[in-house]
N, C-alpha and C positions, 0 to 999 in steps of 0.2 A: 188131199191137199188143202181143202178149205178148213177141215178140222184142225190141221196142224197150224195153219195161219191164225185161226181164232185163238187157239191155246197159246201160241207164241205172243200174240198181242196182249192177251190178258196177263201172262206171266211178266212180260217186259214192263207193262204198265204198273203192276204191283211192285216190281223192283224199283222202278223210277220213283214211285210215291214213298217207298221206304227210304230211299236215298235222300230225297228232299227233306223228309221228316227228321232223319238222323243228322243231316247237315245243319238244319235249323236248330235242333236241340244242342248240338255241339257249339255252335256260334253263340247262342243265347247264354249257355253256361260260361263260356269264356268272357263274354261281356259282363255278366254278373260278378265274376271273380276279378274283373279288371286286369286280366292277363293278356290283353291284346297289345303286342309289341311288334317290332319289325319282323321278327321270325314268323309271326302268324298272319301277316298281312295277306299272304297268298290265299288264305281262306275267305277273305272278303273281296277279292279282286273281281269276282264274277257278278257282283251286285251293283256295278256301275250302270248308268243309263245307256252309255254307248255300247256296252257289251250286250245288254238285253236287246237293243235295237238291231245289232248285227246278228245276234242269235235268232231273233224272230224273222229277220230277212232270210237267213240261211234256210231255216226249216220251212218257211213259207214257200221258198223256191223249190225245195225238194218235194214238198207235197204237191205243188202245182205240176212238177215233172211227172210224178207218179200218176196224178190224175190225168195228164195228157196221154200217158201210155194206156191207161184204162179206157179213155175215150176213143183212142185209135182202135182198140179191140172192139168196142161197142159199135162203132160206125164203119168199120172196115167191110168192104164188099166181099172180101175173100175170108175164108175161115182161117183163123190163127190158132195154133196149138197153145196149150198152157205154157209150154216151155218158151215159146216165142214171146208171149206176153210178159213172162217173168224176166226174160232178157231185155225187153223194152223198158220195163220198170227200172231195172238196174242201169240201163244206158241213160235214161232221162234223169234219174236221180244223180248219176255221176256227172252228167252235163250241168245239172243245177249246182252241184258242189264246185265244179270247175268255173262256172260263171261267177259264183259267189266269191271264189278266191280272188279273181281279178277286181271285183268291186271292192272287197275288203282291202286289197293291196293298194288300190288307188286312194281309198279313204285314209289309209294309214300313212301313205306318202304325203298326202295333203296336210294331215294333222302334224306330221313331223316338220314339213316346210313352214307351217304357220308358227310352230314353236321356235324354229330357228331364225325367223324373221325378226330383225331388231325393232323395238318399239319406235313409233314416230313421234 
């Protein structure tokens, strides 16, 4: 189980790095050619400050949830099977995503209300 987890993490990390590098290369080539128009705006939408703050919050919450599951295993007075711990990891990660959804929805509703409010 541990070997599979280590190999999976290494593989997914390599895929993530390649994706970031190719996205950067594509964006920079489009900017150099001056071909950034309305049809290609979706390529640049993830680079706003608000998006990065939300993304960091989301993944921070997920990692805290996973860490809590592992802490429960470490300090639990009863023996917990590996399957139970894996289930706890998924439950806490899912709860983190669920809580993040409501935080993001509230922030989105607030920003929409701020834009709809007439200037004073």
